[in-house]
C-alpha positions in Angstrom: 10.6 6.4 -12.3 11.0 4.3 -15.4 8.4 4.7 -18.1 8.4 1.7 -20.3 6.0 3.3 -22.8 9.0 5.1 -24.4 10.9 1.8 -24.7 8.0 0.2 -26.6 7.6 3.2 -28.9 4.1 4.4 -27.9 3.3 7.5 -25.9 1.1 7.5 -22.8 -1.8 8.8 -25.0 -1.7 5.8 -27.3 -4.5 3.3 -27.1 -4.3 -0.5 -26.4 -3.7 -2.3 -29.6 -4.5 0.9 -31.4 -8.2 0.7 -30.5 -10.5 3.5 -31.2 -11.1 6.0 -28.4 -14.3 5.3 -26.6 -16.9 8.0 -27.3 -19.6 6.6 -24.9 -21.2 4.5 -27.6 -21.4 0.7 -28.2 -18.4 -1.4 -27.3 -17.9 -4.9 -26.0 -15.3 -3.7 -23.5 -13.7 -0.4 -22.6 -10.1 -0.2 -21.3 -9.3 2.5 -18.8 -6.2 3.1 -16.8 -5.3 4.6 -13.4 -1.8 5.1 -12.0 -3.1 4.4 -8.4 -5.8 4.9 -5.9 -4.2 5.1 -2.5 -1.0 7.1 -2.3 0.7 5.8 0.9 3.0 8.2 2.6 5.8 5.5 2.5 5.5 4.6 -1.2 3.1 7.0 -3.0 1.7 5.8 -6.3 4.3 3.0 -6.5 2.7 1.5 -9.7 2.6 4.9 -11.6 3.2 4.4 -15.3 1.7 1.0 -15.3 -1.3 1.6 -17.6 0.9 3.4 -20.2 3.5 0.6 -20.2 0.9 -2.1 -20.6 -0.8 -0.2 -23.5 2.6 0.3 -25.1 3.4 -3.4 -24.9 0.3 -4.2 -26.9 1.7 -2.2 -29.8 3.0 -5.4 -31.6 -0.5 -7.1 -31.4 -2.5 -6.5 -34.6 -6.2 -6.8 -34.1 -6.7 -8.0 -37.6 -4.6 -11.1 -37.1 -5.4 -14.6 -35.6 -4.7 -15.0 -31.9 -3.6 -18.6 -31.2 -4.0 -18.0 -27.5 -7.8 -18.0 -27.9 -8.1 -19.8 -31.2 -10.0 -17.0 -32.8 -9.4 -13.6 -34.5 -7.5 -11.2 -32.2 -10.6 -8.9 -32.2 -14.0 -10.4 -32.8 -17.1 -8.9 -34.4 -17.9 -6.7 -31.4 -14.9 -4.4 -31.0 -13.7 -3.0 -27.7 -12.5 0.6 -27.2 -10.0 2.5 -25.1 -11.3 5.2 -22.6 -7.8 6.5 -21.7 -6.3 7.1 -18.3 -8.3 8.6 -15.4 -7.0 11.7 -13.6 -5.5 10.5 -10.4 -4.2 12.7 -7.6 -3.1 12.6 -4.0 -6.6 12.5 -2.5 -7.5 8.8 -2.1 -11.2 9.4 -1.6 -11.4 11.5 -4.8 -9.5 8.9 -6.7 -12.0 6.2 -5.5 -14.8 8.4 -6.7 -13.2 8.9 -10.1 -12.7 5.2 -10.6 -16.3 4.4 -9.4 -17.9 6.9 -11.7 -15.9 5.8 -14.7 -16.7 2.1 -14.2 -20.4 2.9 -13.7 -20.5 4.9 -17.0 -18.9 2.0 -18.9 -21.1 -0.6 -17.3 -24.3 1.5 -17.9 -23.3 1.6 -21.6 -23.4 -2.2 -21.7 -19.6 -2.6 -22.0 -17.3 -4.6 -19.8 -14.9 -2.2 -17.8 -11.3 -3.3 -18.0 -9.2 -1.4 -15.5 -5.4 -1.2 -15.8 -3.4 -0.2 -12.8 -2.0 0.9 -10.7 -2.1 -0.4 -7.1 -4.4 -3.1 -5.8 -6.8 -0.7 -4.0 -8.2 0.1 -7.4 -10.6 -3.0 -7.4 -12.4 -1.6 -4.4 -14.2 1.3 -6.2 -14.5 -0.9 -9.3 -16.5 -3.5 -7.3 -18.5 -0.7 -5.6 -19.6 0.6 -9.0 -21.1 -2.7 -10.2 -24.6 -4.0 -9.6 -25.2 -7.3 -8.0 -25.5 -10.2 -7.5 -21.7 -10.4 -8.1 -19.1 -13.1 -7.7 -15.5 -12.0 -7.3 -12.6 -14.1 -8.6 -9.4 -12.7 -7.2 -6.2 -14.0 -8.9 -3.4 -13.0 -6.6 -0.3 -14.1 -4.6 -2.0 -12.5 -1.5 -5.4 -12.7 0.0 -5.9 -9.0 0.8 -7.9 -9.4 4.0 -6.0 -6.8 6.1 -8.5 -4.5 7.8 -6.1 -1.5 7.5 -2.6 -0.6 6.3 -0.9 2.6 7.4 -4.1 4.0 8.8 -6.4 3.4 5.8 -9.0 0.7 5.4 -9.5 1.3 1.6 -6.0 0.6 0.3 -3.3 -2.0 -0.2 -4.0 -5.5 1.1 -7.6 -4.7 2.1 -9.5 -5.2 -1.1 -11.1 -8.6 -0.5 -12.1 -7.7 3.0 -13.9 -4.6 1.7 -15.4 -6.7 -1.0 -16.8 -9.1 1.6 -18.6 -6.1 3.2 -20.5 -5.2 -0.1 -24.1 -6.4 0.0 -24.1 -7.2 -3.7 -21.0 -9.5 -3.6 -22.4 -12.9 -3.0 -19.2 -15.0 -3.1 -15.4 -14.5 -3.2 -13.1 -17.1 -4.8 -9.3 -16.5 -4.4 -6.6 -18.3 -6.3 -2.8 -18.2 -6.5 -1.7 -17.6 -2.9 1.8 -18.6 -2.1 4.8 -17.9 0.2 4.6 -15.6 3.2 2.9 -12.4 2.4 1.0 -9.8 4.4 -1.7 -12.0 5.7 -1.7 -12.9 9.4 -3.4 -16.0 10.8 -6.3 -14.0 12.0 -6.8 -12.6 8.4 -7.0 -16.1 7.0 -9.4 -17.1 9.7 -11.6 -14.1 8.9 -11.6 -14.9 5.2 -12.6 -18.5 5.8 -15.2 -17.5 8.3 -16.8 -15.2 5.8 -17.0 -17.9 3.2 -14.0 -17.0 0.9 -12.8 -20.0 -1.0 -8.9 -20.0 -1.0 -7.1 -22.0 -3.6 -3.3 -21.7 -3.2 -1.0 -21.8 -6.2 0.4 -25.2 -4.9 -3.0 -26.9 -5.2 -3.0 -30.0 -7.5 -5.2 -28.2 -10.0 -5.8 -24.6 -8.9 -7.7 -23.6 -12.1 -10.2 -26.4 -11.7 -10.6 -25.8 -7.9 -11.2 -22.1 -8.4 -13.7 -22.5 -11.2 -15.7 -25.1 -9.3 -16.4 -22.3 -6.8 -18.1 -20.1 -9.4 -21.8 -20.9 -9.9 -23.1 -21.5 -13.4 -24.5 -18.3 -14.9 -22.8 -16.0 -12.4 -21.8 -12.4 -13.1 -18.1 -12.4 -12.2 -15.6 -9.5 -11.6 -12.1 -10.8 -12.1 -9.5 -9.0 -10.0 -6.1 -10.0 -11.4 -3.0 -8.9 -9.3 0.0 -9.3 -11.6 2.1 -10.9 -8.9 -0.2 -13.9 -9.1 2.0 -14.8 -12.1 5.4 -16.4 -11.5 8.2 -13.9 -11.4 9.9 -15.7 -14.2 7.3 -14.1 -16.5 6.2 -11.3 -14.2 9.2 -9.7 -12.5 7.4 -6.3 -12.3 6.0 -6.9 -8.8 6.8 -5.1 -5.5 7.4 -8.5 -3.9 8.5 -11.4 -6.1 7.7 -14.9 -4.8 8.5 -18.2 -6.5 5.9 -20.7 -7.4 3.4 -18.4 -9.1 0.7 -19.2 -11.7 1.7 -19.6 -15.4 0.4 -17.6 -18.3 -1.7 -20.6 -19.4 -3.3 -21.0 -16.0 -4.3 -17.4 -15.7 -5.7 -17.4 -19.3 -7.6 -20.7 -18.5 -9.2 -19.0 -15.4 -10.4 -16.1 -17.6 -11.8 -18.4 -20.2 -13.4 -20.6 -17.6 -15.2 -17.7 -16.1 -16.5 -16.8 -19.5 -17.6 -20.3 -20.1 -19.4 -20.6 -16.8 -21.0 -17.2 -16.7 -20.5 -13.6 -17.6 -17.5 -11.4 -17.1 -18.8 -8.2 -15.5 -15.5 -6.4 -15.1 -11.8 -7.0 -14.9 -8.9 -5.3 -13.1 -5.3 -5.9 -13.9 -3.3 -4.2 -11.1 0.1 -4.3 -9.3 2.2 -4.0 -12.4 5.2 -2.0 -11.2 7.2 -0.6 -14.2 10.4 0.2 -12.3 10.7 -3.5 -11.2 10.3 -4.9 -14.7 13.2 -6.7 -16.5 13.6 -6.0 -20.2 9.8 -5.4 -20.5 9.0 -9.1 -19.8 6.3 -8.3 -17.3 4.7 -5.7 -19.6 4.7 -8.1 -22.5 3.1 -10.8 -20.3 0.2 -8.7 -19.0 -0.3 -7.2 -22.5 -0.7 -10.6 -24.0 -3.3 -11.5 -21.3 -5.0 -8.2 -22.0 -5.1 -8.8 -25.7 -6.5 -12.3 -25.2 -9.2 -11.0 -22.8 -10.3 -8.3 -25.3 -10.5 -10.9 -28.0 -12.7 -13.2 -25.9 -14.9 -10.3 -24.9 -15.2 -9.0 -28.5 -16.2 -12.5 -29.7 -18.8 -13.2 -27.0 -20.7 -9.9 -27.0 
């Protein structure tokens, strides 16, 4: 499998933006990575190498410079840190436990966990580790309301259904759906019946419509699936679908959440290195990550 970290000149042990390694102390946010969570028999950890490639793509971004995407210094007065990659194996339950414990440690230290993936079953243990009440903003081409896939209820395409079953999750807002994905009519009906707010990418103003669903002052976990972005800027997806969100729209969603409430955690998943084209996808998600860290380090 292609490993883009080598292409960008940084090893898998390098940190995002050259940030310091997290020692358990004070930080505005802590970046952690996981190659996957649910290794399906058919595809295994199909996004393996994603965290390393994303970190490597942050190499050109200097934290001492000005970031015009956020209109502020790239790193604010409350610096983030990098907690490295989590040990991930073939035992899905053990992987979920590893992610849960890591996210809980970071949150207990008062930092925002930023989880790089890796497949889109990673948000499930991340959400389980957070205390409530919690609003979930999913930015994704798909709604992930399947009850099970290949015999597991805790993996691919089931994340938002599992989130709806968590007592501390009070609301789910989903933005960016498009095309024909894995959702069946009954899955959409179930999402709506349980109160999920679905805002397709084709909505007149998907950013405004999604943010209107988030109460003022809410604690929000952002679950960004990279295929929410249009394949022109995010080709590194298992299923490319035209009509996706732009970089500016996704960044506006992140900024909007911060303006309305508090970002409790962020996952950036479904970046698939071997599907990337000239590192375009890695560069896009890295630029979003850098902007996110800048916002969090300014607002601490």
